[in-house]
C-alpha positions as a Markdown table, in Angstrom:
| # | Residue | x | y | z |
|---|---|---|---|---|
| 1 | Met | -49.9 | 38.9 | 11.9 |
| 2 | Thr | -48.3 | 40.6 | 15.2 |
| 3 | Val | -44.8 | 41.6 | 15.6 |
| 4 | Arg | -44.6 | 38.9 | 18.6 |
| 5 | Leu | -46.0 | 36.0 | 16.5 |
| 6 | Tyr | -43.8 | 36.9 | 13.7 |
| 7 | Leu | -40.8 | 36.8 | 15.9 |
| 8 | Leu | -41.7 | 33.4 | 17.3 |
| 9 | Leu | -42.3 | 31.8 | 14.0 |
| 10 | Ala | -38.9 | 33.4 | 12.6 |
| 11 | Ile | -37.3 | 31.9 | 16.0 |
| 12 | Gly | -39.0 | 28.5 | 15.7 |
| 13 | Thr | -37.9 | 28.2 | 11.9 |
| 14 | Ala | -34.4 | 28.9 | 12.9 |
| 15 | Val | -34.5 | 26.4 | 15.6 |
| 16 | Leu | -35.7 | 23.8 | 13.4 |
| 17 | Ala | -33.4 | 24.5 | 10.5 |
| 18 | Thr | -30.7 | 24.4 | 12.7 |
| 19 | Ala | -31.6 | 21.1 | 14.3 |
| 20 | Met | -32.2 | 19.6 | 10.7 |
| 21 | Leu | -28.7 | 20.7 | 9.6 |
| 22 | Gly | -27.3 | 19.5 | 12.9 |
| 23 | Gly | -28.7 | 16.2 | 12.3 |
| 24 | Leu | -27.7 | 16.0 | 8.7 |
| 25 | Ile | -23.9 | 17.0 | 9.5 |
| 26 | Ala | -24.0 | 14.4 | 12.5 |
| 27 | Trp | -25.3 | 11.6 | 10.1 |
| 28 | Thr | -22.7 | 12.4 | 7.4 |
| 29 | Gly | -20.1 | 12.5 | 10.1 |
| 30 | Arg | -20.6 | 8.5 | 10.6 |
| 31 | Pro | -17.4 | 6.9 | 9.9 |
| 32 | Glu | -18.9 | 4.3 | 7.5 |
| 33 | Leu | -21.1 | 6.7 | 5.5 |
| 34 | Ala | -18.1 | 9.1 | 5.5 |
| 35 | Glu | -15.7 | 6.4 | 4.0 |
| 36 | Arg | -18.3 | 5.3 | 1.3 |
| 37 | Met | -19.0 | 9.0 | 0.0 |
| 38 | Ser | -15.2 | 10.1 | 0.4 |
| 39 | Phe | -13.9 | 7.2 | -1.6 |
| 40 | Val | -16.2 | 6.8 | -4.7 |
| 41 | Met | -13.8 | 6.4 | -7.3 |
| 42 | Glu | -11.6 | 4.1 | -5.4 |
| 43 | Arg | -14.4 | 1.9 | -4.8 |
| 44 | Lys | -15.5 | 2.0 | -8.5 |
| 45 | Thr | -12.0 | 1.5 | -9.8 |
| 46 | Ala | -11.6 | -1.5 | -7.3 |
| 47 | Ala | -14.8 | -3.0 | -8.5 |
| 48 | Ser | -13.6 | -2.8 | -12.2 |
| 49 | Ile | -10.3 | -4.4 | -11.3 |
| 50 | Ala | -12.2 | -7.1 | -9.4 |
| 51 | Arg | -14.1 | -7.9 | -12.5 |
| 52 | Gly | -11.1 | -8.5 | -14.3 |
| 53 | Gln | -11.0 | -5.1 | -16.3 |
| 54 | Ala | -7.9 | -2.7 | -16.8 |
| 55 | Val | -8.9 | 0.6 | -15.7 |
| 56 | Ile | -7.1 | 4.2 | -16.4 |
| 57 | Leu | -5.9 | 5.6 | -13.2 |
| 58 | Pro | -8.0 | 8.8 | -12.2 |
| 59 | Ser | -6.2 | 11.6 | -11.0 |
| 60 | Gly | -6.2 | 12.2 | -7.1 |
| 61 | Leu | -6.9 | 8.6 | -6.4 |
| 62 | Asn | -6.3 | 7.5 | -2.7 |
| 63 | Glu | -4.1 | 4.4 | -3.4 |
| 64 | Trp | -4.4 | 3.1 | 0.1 |
| 65 | Met | -8.1 | 3.0 | -0.2 |
| 66 | Leu | -8.2 | 1.5 | -3.7 |
| 67 | Arg | -6.2 | -1.4 | -2.4 |
| 68 | Trp | -8.5 | -1.8 | 0.6 |
| 69 | Lys | -11.5 | -1.7 | -1.5 |
| 70 | Leu | -10.0 | -4.1 | -3.9 |
| 71 | Ala | -9.3 | -6.5 | -1.2 |
| 72 | Ser | -12.9 | -5.9 | 0.0 |
| 73 | Arg | -14.4 | -6.9 | -3.5 |
| 74 | Leu | -12.5 | -10.0 | -4.6 |
| 75 | Thr | -14.8 | -12.9 | -5.1 |
| 76 | Lys | -12.1 | -15.6 | -5.1 |
| 77 | Ala | -8.4 | -15.9 | -4.0 |
| 78 | Pro | -5.7 | -15.1 | -6.5 |
| 79 | Glu | -3.0 | -17.9 | -7.2 |
| 80 | Val | -0.5 | -15.1 | -6.1 |
| 81 | Ala | -1.0 | -11.9 | -4.1 |
| 82 | Val | 1.8 | -9.2 | -4.2 |
| 83 | Leu | 2.4 | -6.9 | -1.4 |
| 84 | Gly | 5.0 | -4.0 | -1.6 |
| 85 | Ser | 5.6 | -0.4 | -2.3 |
| 86 | Ser | 6.2 | 1.6 | -5.7 |
| 87 | His | 9.2 | -0.9 | -6.3 |
| 88 | Ser | 6.6 | -3.7 | -7.1 |
| 89 | Leu | 3.8 | -1.9 | -8.4 |
| 90 | Gly | 4.8 | -3.2 | -11.9 |
| 91 | Val | 4.6 | -6.9 | -11.0 |
| 92 | Thr | 2.1 | -8.6 | -13.3 |
| 93 | Ala | 1.0 | -12.1 | -13.7 |
| 94 | Ser | 3.4 | -12.8 | -16.4 |
| 95 | Leu | 6.3 | -11.6 | -14.6 |
| 96 | Leu | 5.3 | -14.2 | -11.8 |
| 97 | Gly | 4.5 | -17.0 | -14.4 |
| 98 | Ala | 1.2 | -17.2 | -12.7 |
| 99 | Glu | -2.3 | -17.2 | -14.4 |
| 100 | His | -4.3 | -15.3 | -11.6 |
| 101 | Thr | -2.1 | -12.6 | -9.6 |
| 102 | Met | -3.4 | -9.5 | -7.6 |
| 103 | Asn | -1.0 | -6.7 | -7.0 |
| 104 | Phe | -1.8 | -4.9 | -3.6 |
| 105 | Ser | 1.4 | -2.7 | -3.6 |
| 106 | Ile | 1.0 | 0.9 | -2.4 |
| 107 | Ser | 3.4 | 3.6 | -3.1 |
| 108 | Gly | 5.3 | 4.4 | 0.1 |
| 109 | Ser | 3.8 | 1.7 | 2.1 |
| 110 | Ser | 4.4 | 1.1 | 5.9 |
| 111 | Leu | 4.1 | -2.4 | 7.4 |
| 112 | Ala | 0.8 | -1.3 | 8.9 |
| 113 | Asp | -0.9 | -1.0 | 5.5 |
| 114 | His | -0.2 | -4.4 | 4.6 |
| 115 | Leu | -1.4 | -5.5 | 7.9 |
| 116 | Val | -4.8 | -4.1 | 6.9 |
| 117 | Thr | -4.8 | -5.6 | 3.6 |
| 118 | Thr | -4.3 | -9.1 | 5.0 |
| 119 | Ser | -6.7 | -8.2 | 7.8 |
| 120 | Ile | -9.2 | -7.7 | 5.1 |
| 121 | Leu | -8.5 | -10.8 | 3.2 |
| 122 | Glu | -8.4 | -13.0 | 6.1 |
| 123 | Ala | -11.9 | -11.8 | 7.5 |
| 124 | Arg | -13.3 | -12.7 | 4.1 |
| 125 | Ala | -11.6 | -16.2 | 4.0 |
| 126 | Ile | -9.4 | -14.9 | 0.7 |
| 127 | Arg | -6.1 | -16.8 | 1.1 |
| 128 | Pro | -3.7 | -16.8 | -1.8 |
| 129 | Lys | -1.7 | -20.0 | -2.4 |
| 130 | Arg | 1.6 | -17.8 | -2.5 |
| 131 | Trp | 2.5 | -14.4 | -1.2 |
| 132 | Val | 5.1 | -12.3 | -2.8 |
| 133 | Val | 6.3 | -9.7 | -0.2 |
| 134 | Phe | 8.6 | -7.0 | -1.5 |
| 135 | Val | 10.3 | -6.0 | 2.1 |
| 136 | Asn | 11.2 | -2.2 | 2.5 |
| 137 | Ala | 13.7 | -1.1 | 5.1 |
| 138 | Trp | 11.6 | 1.7 | 6.0 |
| 139 | Trp | 9.0 | -0.5 | 7.3 |
| 140 | Phe | 11.0 | -1.1 | 10.6 |
| 141 | Asp | 11.4 | 2.8 | 11.3 |
| 142 | Leu | 8.3 | 4.2 | 13.6 |
| 143 | Gly | 9.0 | 7.6 | 11.7 |
| 144 | Ala | 8.1 | 6.4 | 8.6 |
| 145 | Asp | 4.4 | 5.6 | 8.8 |
| 146 | Tyr | 2.0 | 8.2 | 7.2 |
| 147 | Gly | -1.1 | 6.9 | 9.4 |
| 148 | Ala | -3.1 | 6.3 | 6.3 |
| 149 | Trp | -4.4 | 3.4 | 7.8 |
| 150 | Tyr | -6.8 | 5.2 | 10.2 |
| 151 | His | -9.4 | 4.8 | 7.6 |
| 152 | Arg | -9.3 | 1.2 | 8.4 |
| 153 | Val | -8.4 | 1.2 | 12.3 |
| 154 | Asp | -10.7 | -1.8 | 13.0 |
| 155 | Asp | -9.0 | -4.2 | 10.5 |
| 156 | Leu | -5.4 | -2.9 | 11.7 |
| 157 | Leu | -6.4 | -3.5 | 15.3 |
| 158 | Arg | -7.9 | -6.9 | 14.7 |
| 159 | Met | -4.6 | -7.9 | 12.9 |
| 160 | Glu | -2.6 | -6.3 | 15.8 |
| 161 | Ala | -4.3 | -8.4 | 18.3 |
| 162 | Asn | -4.2 | -11.7 | 16.4 |
| 163 | Leu | -0.6 | -11.4 | 15.8 |
| 164 | Ser | 0.0 | -10.7 | 19.4 |
| 165 | Ala | -2.0 | -13.8 | 20.4 |
| 166 | Arg | 0.3 | -16.0 | 18.3 |
| 167 | Gly | 2.9 | -16.2 | 20.8 |
| 168 | Pro | 4.3 | -14.3 | 24.0 |
| 169 | Ala | 2.2 | -10.9 | 23.9 |
| 170 | Leu | 3.6 | -8.0 | 21.9 |
| 171 | Glu | 4.0 | -4.6 | 22.9 |
| 172 | Pro | 1.0 | -2.6 | 21.3 |
| 173 | Val | 2.3 | -0.3 | 18.5 |
| 174 | Phe | -0.6 | 0.9 | 16.5 |
| 175 | Ser | -3.5 | 0.9 | 19.0 |
| 176 | Thr | -1.5 | 3.4 | 21.0 |
| 177 | Asn | -1.1 | 5.7 | 18.0 |
| 178 | Glu | -2.8 | 9.1 | 18.3 |
| 179 | Ser | -4.2 | 8.5 | 14.7 |
| 180 | Val | -6.5 | 6.0 | 16.5 |
| 181 | Leu | -7.7 | 8.3 | 18.9 |
| 182 | Ala | -8.5 | 11.0 | 16.2 |
| 183 | Arg | -10.6 | 8.7 | 14.1 |
| 184 | Gly | -13.8 | 9.2 | 15.8 |
| 185 | Gln | -13.3 | 12.7 | 16.9 |
| 186 | Lys | -12.4 | 14.2 | 13.3 |
| 187 | Gly | -15.2 | 16.4 | 11.7 |
| 188 | Asn | -18.4 | 14.9 | 13.5 |
| 189 | Tyr | -19.8 | 18.5 | 13.9 |
| 190 | Ala | -18.1 | 20.1 | 11.2 |
| 191 | Leu | -19.4 | 21.0 | 7.7 |
| 192 | Glu | -16.7 | 18.8 | 6.1 |
| 193 | Pro | -18.5 | 15.4 | 6.2 |
| 194 | Leu | -21.7 | 17.1 | 4.7 |
| 195 | Leu | -19.6 | 18.5 | 1.8 |
| 196 | Leu | -17.9 | 15.2 | 1.3 |
| 197 | Thr | -21.0 | 13.5 | 1.3 |
| 198 | Ile | -22.6 | 15.9 | -1.3 |
| 199 | Asp | -19.5 | 15.7 | -3.5 |
| 200 | Gly | -19.7 | 11.9 | -3.2 |
| 201 | Met | -23.1 | 11.8 | -4.4 |
| 202 | Phe | -22.3 | 13.7 | -7.4 |
| 203 | Leu | -19.3 | 11.2 | -8.1 |
| 204 | Glu | -21.6 | 8.4 | -7.4 |
| 205 | Tyr | -24.2 | 9.0 | -10.2 |
| 206 | Leu | -21.9 | 11.2 | -12.6 |
| 207 | Ser | -18.7 | 9.3 | -12.7 |
| 208 | Lys | -17.4 | 5.9 | -13.6 |
| 209 | Ala | -14.3 | 3.8 | -14.2 |
| 210 | Gln | -12.8 | 4.4 | -17.7 |
| 211 | Ser | -11.1 | 1.6 | -19.5 |
| 212 | Pro | -8.2 | 2.2 | -21.6 |
| 213 | Arg | -8.6 | 2.7 | -25.3 |
| 214 | Ala | -5.9 | 2.0 | -28.2 |
| 215 | Gly | -3.3 | 4.9 | -28.1 |
| 216 | His | -4.0 | 5.8 | -24.5 |
| 217 | Asp | -0.6 | 7.2 | -23.0 |
| 218 | Gly | -1.7 | 7.8 | -19.3 |
| 219 | Leu | -1.2 | 5.5 | -16.2 |
| 220 | Val | -3.5 | 2.2 | -16.2 |
| 221 | Ile | -4.1 | -0.2 | -13.4 |
| 222 | Thr | -4.1 | -3.5 | -15.0 |
| 223 | Ala | -6.6 | -6.4 | -14.4 |
| 224 | Asp | -4.1 | -7.9 | -12.0 |
| 225 | Gly | -3.7 | -4.8 | -9.9 |
| 226 | Ala | -0.4 | -4.0 | -11.3 |
| 227 | Leu | 0.7 | -0.4 | -12.5 |
| 228 | Ala | 1.6 | -0.3 | -16.4 |
| 229 | Val | 4.6 | 2.0 | -16.3 |
| 230 | Ser | 5.0 | 4.0 | -19.2 |
| 231 | Ser | 8.8 | 4.7 | -18.7 |
| 232 | Asp | 9.4 | 1.1 | -19.8 |
| 233 | Lys | 8.5 | 2.5 | -23.3 |
| 234 | Val | 10.7 | 5.3 | -23.2 |
| 235 | Pro | 14.3 | 4.4 | -23.7 |
| 236 | Leu | 16.6 | 6.4 | -21.4 |
| 237 | Ser | 20.5 | 6.3 | -22.0 |
| 238 | Leu | 22.5 | 4.9 | -19.1 |
| 239 | Ala | 24.0 | 8.3 | -18.3 |
| 240 | Ala | 20.8 | 9.9 | -18.2 |
| 241 | Val | 19.3 | 7.3 | -15.7 |
| 242 | Ala | 22.5 | 7.6 | -13.7 |
| 243 | Ala | 22.3 | 11.5 | -13.6 |
| 244 | Leu | 18.7 | 11.2 | -12.5 |
| 245 | Thr | 19.8 | 8.7 | -9.8 |
| 246 | Gln | 22.5 | 11.0 | -8.3 |
| 247 | Arg | 20.1 | 14.0 | -8.3 |
| 248 | Gln | 17.5 | 12.2 | -6.5 |
| 249 | Phe | 19.9 | 11.0 | -4.0 |
| 250 | Leu | 21.6 | 14.3 | -3.4 |
| 251 | Glu | 18.5 | 16.3 | -3.6 |
| 252 | Arg | 16.3 | 14.0 | -1.4 |
| 253 | Pro | 18.0 | 11.6 | 0.7 |
| 254 | Asp | 15.1 | 10.9 | 2.9 |
| 255 | Arg | 14.7 | 7.9 | 5.4 |
| 256 | His | 11.6 | 6.6 | 3.7 |
| 257 | Arg | 13.1 | 6.2 | 0.1 |
| 258 | Tyr | 16.8 | 4.8 | 1.3 |
| 259 | Gly | 16.2 | 3.3 | 4.8 |
| 260 | Thr | 18.5 | 5.9 | 6.7 |
| 261 | Tyr | 17.2 | 6.2 | 10.2 |
| 262 | Gly | 18.3 | 5.5 | 14.0 |
| 263 | Gln | 17.4 | 2.0 | 14.3 |
| 264 | Val | 15.1 | -0.9 | 13.4 |
| 265 | Asp | 12.2 | -1.0 | 16.0 |
| 266 | Glu | 11.9 | -4.3 | 17.6 |
| 267 | Asn | 8.4 | -4.4 | 18.0 |
| 268 | Leu | 7.9 | -3.8 | 14.3 |
| 269 | Trp | 10.1 | -6.4 | 13.6 |
| 270 | Ser | 8.3 | -8.7 | 15.9 |
| 271 | Tyr | 4.9 | -8.0 | 14.2 |
| 272 | Phe | 6.6 | -8.5 | 10.7 |
| 273 | Glu | 7.8 | -11.8 | 11.8 |
| 274 | Arg | 4.5 | -13.1 | 12.9 |
| 275 | Trp | 2.6 | -11.5 | 10.0 |
| 276 | Val | 4.7 | -13.4 | 7.6 |
| 277 | Gln | 4.2 | -16.8 | 9.7 |
| 278 | Ala | 0.4 | -15.9 | 9.7 |
| 279 | Cys | 0.2 | -15.6 | 5.8 |
| 280 | Gln | 2.0 | -18.9 | 5.7 |
| 281 | Gln | -0.6 | -20.7 | 7.7 |
| 282 | Asn | -3.3 | -22.9 | 5.5 |
| 283 | Gly | -0.7 | -23.9 | 3.4 |
| 284 | Ser | 0.2 | -20.9 | 1.6 |
| 285 | Glu | 3.7 | -20.0 | 0.7 |
| 286 | Val | 5.5 | -16.5 | 1.5 |
| 287 | Trp | 8.4 | -15.3 | -0.8 |
| 288 | Leu | 10.3 | -12.3 | 0.6 |
| 289 | Val | 12.0 | -10.0 | -2.0 |
| 290 | Leu | 14.7 | -7.3 | -1.7 |
| 291 | Ser | 14.6 | -5.0 | -4.6 |
| 292 | Pro | 17.8 | -3.5 | -5.0 |
| 293 | Tyr | 19.0 | 0.2 | -5.4 |
| 294 | His | 20.7 | 1.6 | -8.5 |
| 295 | Pro | 24.7 | 0.6 | -8.4 |
| 296 | Ala | 25.6 | 4.3 | -8.8 |
| 297 | Ile | 24.3 | 5.3 | -5.4 |
| 298 | Tyr | 24.1 | 2.0 | -3.4 |
| 299 | Pro | 27.8 | 2.2 | -1.9 |
| 300 | Ser | 27.0 | 5.9 | -1.0 |
| 301 | Ile | 23.7 | 5.1 | 0.5 |
| 302 | Val | 25.2 | 2.4 | 2.9 |
| 303 | Gln | 28.2 | 4.6 | 3.9 |
| 304 | Ser | 26.0 | 6.4 | 6.5 |
| 305 | Thr | 26.1 | 4.9 | 10.0 |
| 306 | Arg | 22.5 | 5.5 | 10.1 |
| 307 | Asn | 21.5 | 3.5 | 7.2 |
| 308 | Gln | 19.7 | 0.3 | 7.7 |
| 309 | Leu | 19.6 | -1.5 | 4.6 |
| 310 | Arg | 22.5 | -4.0 | 5.3 |
| 311 | Thr | 21.0 | -4.5 | 8.7 |
| 312 | Val | 17.3 | -5.2 | 7.6 |
| 313 | Glu | 18.8 | -7.5 | 4.6 |
| 314 | Gly | 20.8 | -9.6 | 7.1 |
| 315 | Arg | 17.8 | -9.8 | 9.4 |
| 316 | Val | 15.4 | -10.8 | 6.6 |
| 317 | Arg | 17.8 | -13.4 | 5.4 |
| 318 | Asp | 18.3 | -14.8 | 9.0 |
| 319 | Phe | 14.5 | -15.1 | 9.2 |
| 320 | Gly | 14.2 | -16.7 | 5.9 |
| 321 | Arg | 16.8 | -19.4 | 6.9 |
| 322 | Arg | 15.0 | -20.0 | 10.3 |
| 323 | Thr | 11.7 | -20.4 | 8.9 |
| 324 | Ser | 12.5 | -21.9 | 5.7 |
| 325 | Thr | 11.0 | -18.7 | 3.8 |
| 326 | Pro | 12.7 | -18.0 | 0.3 |
| 327 | Val | 14.4 | -14.7 | 0.0 |
| 328 | Ile | 15.3 | -13.4 | -3.4 |
| 329 | Gly | 17.0 | -10.5 | -4.6 |
| 330 | Ser | 19.0 | -7.9 | -2.7 |
| 331 | Tyr | 19.4 | -4.2 | -1.5 |
| 332 | Asp | 22.9 | -4.7 | -3.2 |
| 333 | Pro | 22.6 | -4.7 | -7.0 |
| 334 | Thr | 25.8 | -6.4 | -7.5 |
| 335 | Arg | 24.6 | -9.4 | -5.2 |
| 336 | Ala | 20.9 | -9.4 | -6.9 |
| 337 | Gln | 22.8 | -9.5 | -10.2 |
| 338 | Ile | 20.7 | -6.6 | -11.5 |
| 339 | Leu | 22.4 | -4.5 | -14.0 |
| 340 | Ala | 22.4 | -0.7 | -14.3 |
| 341 | Glu | 20.4 | -0.6 | -17.6 |
| 342 | Trp | 17.5 | -2.3 | -15.7 |
| 343 | Phe | 16.8 | 0.8 | -13.5 |
| 344 | Tyr | 14.7 | 4.0 | -14.7 |
| 345 | Asp | 16.0 | 5.7 | -11.6 |
| 346 | Gly | 17.7 | 5.1 | -8.3 |
| 347 | Asp | 15.4 | 2.5 | -6.9 |
| 348 | His | 12.9 | 1.4 | -9.4 |
| 349 | Leu | 13.2 | -1.5 | -11.9 |
| 350 | Arg | 12.0 | -1.6 | -15.4 |
| 351 | Glu | 10.1 | -4.4 | -16.5 |
| 352 | Asp | 13.3 | -6.5 | -17.8 |
| 353 | Gly | 14.8 | -5.8 | -14.4 |
| 354 | Leu | 11.8 | -7.2 | -12.5 |
| 355 | Arg | 11.8 | -10.1 | -14.8 |
| 356 | Ser | 15.2 | -11.0 | -13.7 |
| 357 | Leu | 14.7 | -10.2 | -10.1 |
| 358 | Leu | 11.7 | -12.7 | -9.9 |
| 359 | Ala | 13.2 | -15.4 | -12.1 |
| 360 | Pro | 13.8 | -17.9 | -8.9 |
| 361 | Phe | 10.1 | -17.2 | -8.2 |
| 362 | Arg | 9.1 | -18.5 | -11.8 |
| 363 | Ser | 11.5 | -21.2 | -11.7 |
| 364 | Thr | 10.2 | -23.9 | -8.8 |
| 365 | Gly | 13.4 | -25.7 | -8.6 |
| 366 | Ala | 15.7 | -22.5 | -8.5 |
| 367 | Ala | 17.2 | -21.8 | -5.1 |
| 368 | Pro | 17.1 | -18.2 | -3.7 |
| 369 | Leu | 20.5 | -16.2 | -3.4 |
| 370 | Pro | 22.3 | -17.1 | -0.5 |
């Protein structure tokens, strides 16, 4: 073989290999394939829950995608669907007095995250009879959105358009977000999608969702989507919880947790109102829940002139009166009649606290707090 022929063959092989690699990278960079291969354990975990099985919570799970995979896999509408943040993760069917409940709560969720969930369910004609929505004050702060929903941009934009069309057109909020523009540009010609796909293939065939066994101490997602919180089994003294509560508030007084930000965004509020009304169509009920803060810090939280807890609560209650939508609980623990011993930190209730908070929901004749 001549040197010239050898060089031609070497160049041709390199060009062919480069083309094949480029084609493979482009193929693995497709959004639908990237999502499938990037969220294997979320899909498997959601499938198990949808079949009525409790599952050990795998480490590193994307909580947003778990909920959206679950919404995509339900075969029938639950009697009650729960939407909220970490404040409502522990809400089970027994706490609601319902036979078939599905909890779609997401830790630190934004309003957009729940618009995605309901958009997925609506597109599949999965309509719960009753919705229980834990309203978080930070939902109305434009600066408190992590943008995790960009994985399901189409679902969010469909809901945004549907809600805007329900009355006078609303100002676009999500379709003008930079995360939307970044969706189709991220990594299409980089190695990251290829590596994720290869990793996803290994997970596809080598991993599976694990059901809890007797004596398991880790976190478990129950068959109704709730998180079994182990802290309910560990008694803490009132003093220890109060100390933890104060430490959390002093060391991390963030806007997301305590609702301290400049102003309620009117566009987000408008979308919230129309979203609740959209959930109420087809005969479904919506109950709005305000989860309280620990009495050791609530007075300090609302002292800030930038804190929005009282403002949001007032607007939620006004909306409830105008639309005959039940509102239960309060951010104020005194008004909600929630005791200090029912907290396990500054803003999360133990099972007994959630049971008391949700008592009006279980009692069909009970009136919500004024």
